C-alpha positions as CSV (number, residue, x, y, z in Angstrom):
1,M,0.0,0.0,0.0
2,S,1.3,3.4,-1.0
3,P,1.1,5.9,1.9
4,D,-0.1,8.7,-0.5
5,K,-2.2,6.8,-3.1
6,G,-3.7,3.8,-1.3
7,L,-3.8,0.3,-2.6
8,K,-2.1,-0.3,-5.9
9,T,-4.3,-2.3,-8.3
10,T,-1.4,-4.4,-9.6
11,K,-1.0,-5.7,-6.0
12,V,-4.5,-7.2,-5.9
13,N,-4.4,-10.8,-7.1
14,L,-7.8,-12.4,-6.9
15,T,-8.6,-15.6,-8.7
16,E,-11.7,-15.7,-10.9
17,E,-13.3,-18.0,-8.3
18,Q,-12.6,-15.6,-5.5
19,L,-14.0,-12.7,-7.5
20,K,-17.2,-14.6,-8.3
21,A,-17.7,-15.6,-4.6
22,W,-17.1,-12.0,-3.5
23,R,-19.6,-10.6,-6.1
24,T,-22.2,-13.2,-5.0
25,W,-21.7,-12.3,-1.4
26,R,-22.1,-8.6,-2.1
27,A,-25.2,-9.2,-4.2
28,L,-26.8,-11.2,-1.3
29,C,-25.9,-8.5,1.2
30,H,-27.3,-5.9,-1.1
31,A,-30.5,-7.9,-1.5
32,D,-31.0,-8.5,2.2
33,E,-32.8,-5.2,2.8
34,N,-33.9,-5.9,6.4
35,G,-30.6,-7.4,7.4
36,D,-32.1,-10.6,8.9
37,G,-29.6,-12.9,7.0
38,Y,-32.4,-14.4,4.8
39,I,-33.7,-13.4,1.4
40,N,-37.5,-13.3,1.3
41,E,-39.7,-13.2,-1.8
42,K,-39.6,-9.4,-2.3
43,E,-35.8,-9.3,-1.7
44,F,-35.4,-12.2,-4.1
45,D,-37.2,-10.3,-6.8
46,E,-34.9,-7.4,-6.3
47,L,-31.9,-9.7,-6.4
48,V,-33.0,-11.0,-9.8
49,K,-33.4,-7.4,-11.1
50,Y,-29.9,-6.5,-9.8
51,A,-28.4,-9.6,-11.4
52,V,-30.0,-8.7,-14.8
53,K,-28.8,-5.1,-14.4
54,C,-25.3,-6.5,-13.9
55,G,-25.5,-8.3,-17.2
56,Y,-26.3,-11.8,-15.9
57,A,-28.7,-13.9,-18.0
58,I,-31.6,-15.5,-16.0
59,S,-33.0,-18.7,-17.5
């Protein structure tokens, strides 16, 4: 980490699997509006909309 610029992007080495897992976790956290640790029907609908907005195909 550079004291004046922050984290250098070339120093971040995430595997594709780690990145997918992180993005999935973030999406679930984003969808869990009430913070209870579960995704209810309404939240699930919003999760699907978010996934489509991010470019994922839902089949």
